[in-house]
DOVEX-245957 format. One record per residue (C-alpha): residue number from 0; residue in three letters; x negated, y negated, z negated. Coordinates in Angstrom, 1 decimal, decimal comma. Each point is the difference from the previous one (the first is absolute). Layout:
BEGIN
+-------+--------+--------+--------+--------+
: tilum : tormar :      x :      y :      z :
+-------+--------+--------+--------+--------+
:   NUM :    Ala :      X :      Y :      Z :
...
+-------+--------+--------+--------+--------+
***
This chain:
BEGIN
+-------+--------+--------+--------+--------+
: tilum : tormar :      x :      y :      z :
+-------+--------+--------+--------+--------+
:     0 :    Unk :  -35,1 :   -7,9 :   54,3 :
:     1 :    Unk :   -1,6 :   -0,2 :   -3,4 :
:     2 :    Unk :    1,8 :    1,1 :   -3,3 :
:     3 :    Unk :    0,6 :   -2,7 :   -1,7 :
:     4 :    Unk :    1,9 :   -1,0 :    3,5 :
:     5 :    Unk :    2,1 :    3,1 :    0,0 :
:     6 :    Unk :    1,0 :   -0,3 :   -3,8 :
:     7 :    Unk :    1,0 :   -4,0 :    0,7 :
:     8 :    Unk :    2,2 :    0,9 :    2,9 :
:     9 :    Unk :    1,5 :    3,2 :   -1,5 :
:    10 :    Unk :    1,2 :   -2,5 :   -3,1 :
:    11 :    Unk :    4,0 :   -0,3 :   -0,4 :
:    12 :    Unk :    0,9 :   -3,5 :    1,2 :
:    13 :    Unk :    2,2 :   -1,9 :   -2,9 :
:    14 :    Unk :    3,4 :   -1,0 :    1,9 :
:    15 :    Unk :    0,3 :   -3,5 :   -0,2 :
:    16 :    Unk :    3,5 :   -0,6 :   -1,7 :
:    17 :    Unk :   -0,2 :    2,5 :   -2,7 :
:    18 :    Unk :    3,2 :    1,8 :   -0,9 :
:    19 :    Unk :    1,9 :   -1,0 :   -2,9 :
:    20 :    Unk :   -0,4 :    0,8 :   -3,4 :
:    21 :    Unk :    1,5 :    3,5 :   -1,1 :
:    22 :    Unk :   -0,1 :    1,4 :    3,2 :
:    23 :    Unk :   -3,0 :    2,2 :    1,4 :
:    24 :    Unk :   -1,6 :   -0,2 :    3,3 :
:    25 :    Unk :    2,9 :    1,9 :    1,9 :
:    26 :    Unk :    2,3 :   -2,5 :   -0,8 :
:    27 :    Unk :    1,6 :    2,8 :   -2,6 :
:    28 :    Unk :    1,8 :   -1,8 :   -3,0 :
:    29 :    Unk :   -1,7 :    1,4 :   -2,8 :
:    30 :    Unk :    2,5 :    1,0 :   -3,5 :
:    31 :    Unk :   -1,5 :   -0,6 :   -3,6 :
:    32 :    Unk :    2,3 :    1,7 :   -3,2 :
:    33 :    Unk :    0,4 :   -2,0 :   -3,0 :
:    34 :    Unk :   -0,2 :    2,0 :   -3,2 :
:    35 :    Unk :    2,7 :    1,0 :   -1,6 :
:    36 :    Unk :    0,5 :   -0,2 :   -3,7 :
:    37 :    Unk :   -1,7 :    2,3 :   -1,5 :
:    38 :    Unk :    1,7 :   -0,8 :   -4,0 :
:    39 :    Unk :    2,4 :    3,0 :    0,4 :
:    40 :    Unk :   -2,4 :    2,5 :    0,8 :
:    41 :    Unk :   -2,5 :   -1,6 :   -2,8 :
:    42 :    Unk :    3,2 :   -0,3 :   -2,8 :
:    43 :    Unk :    1,8 :    3,9 :    1,2 :
:    44 :    Unk :   -3,6 :    1,9 :   -0,2 :
:    45 :    Unk :   -0,7 :   -2,1 :   -3,3 :
:    46 :    Unk :    3,6 :    0,7 :   -1,7 :
:    47 :    Unk :    0,4 :    3,7 :    1,5 :
:    48 :    Unk :   -3,5 :    1,3 :   -1,7 :
:    49 :    Unk :    1,0 :   -2,2 :   -3,1 :
:    50 :    Unk :    3,3 :    1,7 :   -0,5 :
:    51 :    Unk :   -1,5 :    3,7 :   -0,3 :
:    52 :    Unk :   -2,8 :   -0,4 :   -1,9 :
:    53 :    Unk :    2,1 :   -2,0 :   -2,5 :
:    54 :    Unk :    2,8 :    2,6 :    0,3 :
:    55 :    Unk :   -3,0 :    2,2 :   -1,1 :
:    56 :    Unk :   -0,8 :   -2,0 :   -3,1 :
:    57 :    Unk :    3,8 :   -0,2 :   -0,9 :
:    58 :    Unk :   -0,3 :    4,5 :    0,4 :
:    59 :    Unk :    2,3 :    0,1 :    2,2 :
:    60 :    Unk :    1,4 :    3,4 :    0,3 :
:    61 :    Unk :   -2,4 :    0,8 :   -2,4 :
:    62 :    Unk :   -3,2 :   -0,6 :    2,4 :
:    63 :    Unk :   -3,1 :   -1,9 :   -2,3 :
:    64 :    Unk :   -2,7 :    0,7 :    2,2 :
:    65 :    Unk :   -0,3 :   -2,4 :    3,1 :
:    66 :    Unk :   -2,2 :    2,0 :    2,4 :
:    67 :    Unk :    2,9 :   -0,3 :    2,7 :
:    68 :    Unk :   -0,5 :   -3,6 :    0,3 :
:    69 :    Unk :   -3,8 :    0,4 :    1,3 :
:    70 :    Unk :    1,3 :    0,3 :    3,7 :
:    71 :    Unk :    2,5 :   -3,2 :   -0,1 :
:    72 :    Unk :   -2,4 :   -2,1 :   -2,1 :
:    73 :    Unk :   -2,6 :    0,8 :    2,6 :
:    74 :    Unk :    2,0 :   -0,6 :    3,8 :
:    75 :    Unk :    3,1 :   -1,9 :   -1,0 :
:    76 :    Unk :   -0,7 :   -2,2 :   -3,2 :
:    77 :    Unk :   -4,0 :    0,2 :    0,7 :
:    78 :    Unk :   -0,2 :   -0,2 :    3,7 :
:    79 :    Unk :    3,2 :   -1,2 :    1,6 :
:    80 :    Unk :    0,0 :   -3,3 :   -2,6 :
:    81 :    Unk :   -3,4 :   -0,4 :    0,9 :
:    82 :    Unk :    0,1 :   -0,5 :    3,3 :
:    83 :    Unk :    3,4 :   -1,6 :   -0,4 :
:    84 :    Unk :   -2,7 :   -2,8 :   -2,3 :
:    85 :    Unk :   -2,2 :    0,0 :    3,1 :
:    86 :    Unk :    2,9 :   -1,0 :    2,5 :
:    87 :    Unk :    1,4 :   -2,7 :   -2,7 :
:    88 :    Unk :   -4,0 :   -1,6 :    0,2 :
:    89 :    Unk :    1,1 :   -0,1 :    4,5 :
:    90 :    Unk :    3,0 :   -2,1 :   -1,7 :
:    91 :    Unk :   -1,8 :   -2,3 :   -2,1 :
:    92 :    Unk :    2,2 :    1,6 :   -2,7 :
:    93 :    Unk :   -2,4 :   -0,5 :   -3,0 :
:    94 :    Unk :    1,8 :    1,3 :   -3,0 :
:    95 :    Unk :    1,7 :    2,6 :    1,7 :
:    96 :    Unk :   -3,7 :    1,2 :    1,9 :
:    97 :    Unk :   -1,6 :   -0,5 :   -3,6 :
:    98 :    Unk :    2,7 :    1,8 :   -1,8 :
:    99 :    Unk :    0,5 :    3,0 :    2,5 :
:   100 :    Unk :   -3,6 :    0,8 :    0,4 :
:   101 :    Unk :   -0,4 :   -0,1 :   -3,2 :
:   102 :    Unk :    2,9 :    2,7 :   -1,0 :
:   103 :    Unk :   -1,3 :    1,9 :    2,7 :
:   104 :    Unk :   -3,4 :    0,1 :   -1,5 :
:   105 :    Unk :    1,7 :    0,7 :   -3,2 :
:   106 :    Unk :    2,1 :    3,2 :    1,1 :
:   107 :    Unk :   -3,5 :    1,6 :    1,7 :
:   108 :    Unk :   -2,0 :   -0,6 :   -2,7 :
:   109 :    Unk :    2,7 :    1,1 :   -2,7 :
:   110 :    Unk :    0,4 :    3,1 :    2,4 :
:   111 :    Unk :   -3,6 :    0,5 :    0,1 :
:   112 :    Unk :   -0,1 :    1,0 :   -4,0 :
:   113 :    Unk :    2,4 :    3,0 :    0,8 :
:   114 :    Unk :   -1,9 :    1,8 :    2,7 :
:   115 :    Unk :   -1,8 :    2,8 :   -1,7 :
:   116 :    Unk :   -3,1 :   -0,6 :    2,7 :
:   117 :    Unk :   -0,3 :   -3,2 :   -1,0 :
:   118 :    Unk :   -1,8 :    0,4 :   -3,4 :
:   119 :    Unk :    1,8 :   -3,2 :   -1,7 :
:   120 :    Unk :    2,2 :    2,2 :   -2,2 :
:   121 :    Unk :   -2,6 :    3,0 :   -0,4 :
:   122 :    Unk :   -2,7 :   -2,2 :   -1,4 :
:   123 :    Unk :    1,7 :   -0,5 :   -2,9 :
:   124 :    Unk :    0,0 :    2,4 :   -2,7 :
:   125 :    Unk :    1,9 :   -1,9 :   -2,9 :
:   126 :    Unk :    3,4 :   -0,6 :    0,4 :
:   127 :    Unk :    0,2 :   -3,0 :   -1,9 :
:   128 :    Unk :   -3,1 :   -1,2 :    1,9 :
:   129 :    Unk :    2,0 :    0,1 :    3,8 :
:   130 :    Unk :    3,0 :   -1,6 :   -1,5 :
:   131 :    Unk :   -1,7 :   -3,4 :   -1,3 :
:   132 :    Unk :   -1,8 :    0,2 :    3,4 :
:   133 :    Unk :    3,5 :    0,6 :    1,9 :
:   134 :    Unk :    1,5 :   -2,9 :   -2,4 :
:   135 :    Unk :   -2,9 :   -2,6 :    0,6 :
:   136 :    Unk :    0,7 :    0,5 :    3,4 :
:   137 :    Unk :    3,7 :    0,0 :    0,1 :
:   138 :    Unk :   -0,6 :   -3,7 :   -2,3 :
:   139 :    Unk :   -2,2 :   -1,2 :    3,3 :
:   140 :    Unk :    3,1 :    0,5 :    1,9 :
:   141 :    Unk :    2,2 :   -1,6 :   -2,7 :
:   142 :    Unk :   -2,1 :   -2,9 :    0,7 :
:   143 :    Unk :   -0,2 :    0,1 :    3,5 :
:   144 :    Unk :    3,8 :    0,3 :    0,2 :
:   145 :    Unk :    0,7 :   -2,9 :   -2,4 :
:   146 :    Unk :   -2,3 :   -2,2 :    2,3 :
:   147 :    Unk :    1,9 :    1,0 :    3,1 :
:   148 :    Unk :    3,3 :   -0,9 :   -2,6 :
:   149 :    Unk :   -1,1 :   -3,6 :   -0,4 :
:   150 :    Unk :   -0,3 :   -0,3 :    3,8 :
:   151 :    Unk :    3,4 :    1,0 :    0,9 :
:   152 :    Unk :    1,6 :   -2,3 :   -2,0 :
:   153 :    Unk :    0,2 :   -2,3 :    3,0 :
:   154 :    Unk :    1,2 :    2,7 :    2,2 :
:   155 :    Unk :    3,4 :    1,7 :   -0,2 :
:   156 :    Unk :    2,1 :    1,5 :   -2,9 :
:   157 :    Unk :   -0,4 :    3,4 :    1,2 :
:   158 :    Unk :   -3,8 :    0,0 :   -0,1 :
:   159 :    Unk :    0,1 :   -1,7 :   -3,6 :
:   160 :    Unk :    2,2 :    2,7 :   -1,7 :
:   161 :    Unk :   -2,5 :    2,8 :    1,9 :
:   162 :    Unk :   -3,8 :   -1,5 :   -1,5 :
:   163 :    Unk :    2,0 :   -0,7 :   -3,4 :
:   164 :    Unk :    1,4 :    4,0 :   -0,4 :
:   165 :    Unk :   -2,9 :    1,1 :    1,8 :
:   166 :    Unk :   -2,6 :   -1,9 :   -2,6 :
:   167 :    Unk :    1,7 :    0,9 :   -2,9 :
:   168 :    Unk :    0,0 :    3,9 :    1,4 :
:   169 :    Unk :   -3,8 :   -0,3 :    0,1 :
:   170 :    Unk :    0,0 :   -1,4 :   -3,4 :
:   171 :    Unk :    1,8 :    3,0 :   -1,4 :
:   172 :    Unk :   -1,9 :    2,6 :    2,0 :
:   173 :    Unk :   -3,4 :   -1,5 :   -1,1 :
:   174 :    Unk :    1,1 :   -0,1 :   -3,5 :
:   175 :    Unk :    1,7 :    3,8 :    0,0 :
:   176 :    Unk :   -3,8 :    1,1 :    0,9 :
:   177 :    Unk :   -1,2 :   -1,8 :   -3,1 :
:   178 :    Unk :    2,5 :    1,1 :   -2,5 :
:   179 :    Unk :    0,2 :    4,1 :   -1,2 :
:   180 :    Unk :    3,0 :   -0,8 :   -2,3 :
:   181 :    Unk :    2,2 :   -2,0 :    2,7 :
:   182 :    Unk :   -1,7 :    1,2 :    3,1 :
:   183 :    Unk :    2,7 :    2,3 :    1,6 :
:   184 :    Unk :    2,7 :   -2,2 :   -1,2 :
:   185 :    Unk :   -2,4 :   -3,1 :    1,6 :
:   186 :    Unk :   -0,5 :    2,1 :    3,3 :
:   187 :    Unk :    4,1 :    0,6 :    0,5 :
:   188 :    Unk :    0,6 :   -3,9 :   -0,8 :
:   189 :    Unk :   -2,3 :   -1,2 :    2,5 :
:   190 :    Unk :    1,6 :    3,0 :    2,5 :
:   191 :    Unk :    3,2 :   -1,2 :   -0,7 :
:   192 :    Unk :   -0,9 :   -4,0 :    1,1 :
:   193 :    Unk :   -1,9 :    1,5 :    3,0 :
:   194 :    Unk :    3,2 :    1,8 :    1,0 :
:   195 :    Unk :    1,9 :   -3,6 :    0,0 :
:   196 :    Unk :   -3,2 :   -1,8 :    1,3 :
:   197 :    Unk :    0,2 :    2,5 :    3,2 :
:   198 :    Unk :    3,5 :   -0,3 :    0,6 :
:   199 :    Unk :   -0,4 :   -4,0 :    0,1 :
:   200 :    Unk :   -3,3 :    0,6 :    2,4 :
:   201 :    Unk :    2,9 :    2,2 :    2,3 :
:   202 :    Unk :    2,2 :   -3,4 :    0,0 :
:   203 :    Unk :   -2,3 :   -2,2 :    0,9 :
:   204 :    Unk :   -1,7 :    2,2 :    2,6 :
:   205 :    Unk :    3,5 :    0,5 :    1,3 :
:   206 :    Unk :    1,3 :   -3,7 :   -0,2 :
:   207 :    Unk :   -3,3 :   -1,2 :    2,0 :
:   208 :    Unk :    0,8 :    2,7 :    2,2 :
:   209 :    Unk :    3,9 :   -1,3 :    0,7 :
:   210 :    Unk :   -1,9 :   -3,4 :    1,1 :
:   211 :    Unk :    1,9 :   -2,6 :    2,2 :
:   212 :    Unk :   -2,9 :    1,0 :    2,9 :
:   213 :    Unk :    1,0 :    3,9 :   -0,1 :
:   214 :    Unk :    4,0 :   -1,1 :    1,2 :
:   215 :    Unk :    0,8 :    2,5 :   -3,0 :
:   216 :    Unk :    4,0 :   -0,2 :   -0,7 :
:   217 :    Unk :   -0,3 :   -1,5 :   -3,7 :
:   218 :    Unk :   -3,1 :   -1,2 :   -2,3 :
:   219 :    Unk :   -0,8 :    0,5 :   -3,4 :
:   220 :    Unk :   -0,6 :   -2,6 :   -2,4 :
:   221 :    Unk :   -3,4 :   -0,8 :   -1,6 :
:   222 :    Unk :    0,6 :   -3,1 :   -2,4 :
:   223 :    Unk :   -2,1 :   -2,7 :    2,4 :
:   224 :    Unk :   -2,2 :   -2,1 :   -2,5 :
:   225 :    Unk :    0,5 :   -3,4 :    1,6 :
:   226 :    Unk :   -3,5 :   -1,9 :    1,0 :
:   227 :    Unk :   -0,7 :   -3,2 :   -1,6 :
:   228 :    Unk :   -2,7 :   -1,8 :    0,6 :
:   229 :    Unk :   -3,2 :    0,6 :   -2,0 :
:   230 :    Unk :   -2,1 :   -3,1 :   -1,1 :
+-------+--------+--------+--------+--------+
***
């Protein structure tokens, strides 16, 4: 018997009646889990990190050096929020996917500035130049946040309020880096609004987690916007 004949006889035969879709050849059903809502994870990651940094910006308990926030910014505000953004893409929620992924990247890039080994802050010998560079960085995020605020206007009041306060927060913090006479006052004002923003994000995240599908005892209102037709 030739090798070709042996190979032909060794080939498995295909069943005349293939098993139905969703079943393996062993006839055991295959179950597929749908994705849970990644929104609360992203919102909690954003809220907790924003709250800590904003407390430092208002110099709560005399803390003015923000370096302790680096760990939170890398792994909670950064990594956790970035992953939530990737999962939002899988659920076809483009707005949340864009917001979470962008702010996850923001927190990781912001933390990098304060990591000594990164050399970012150490490369500036002039404090004024460093503040101006950080100011441009913050004003760029003001633009991003304002555009997300515009995109949130058709969603719910919780998100609208969140992005409204966050937009002003970035504007104040960016202006504080450009100003020498009012830097501390603007930083504290930005920190105060950042605390408000974080509390709103905590509320929105909790409201999304206490959903009807989660069989919660109660729900929190988000102020849904009526979806009218746009021609």
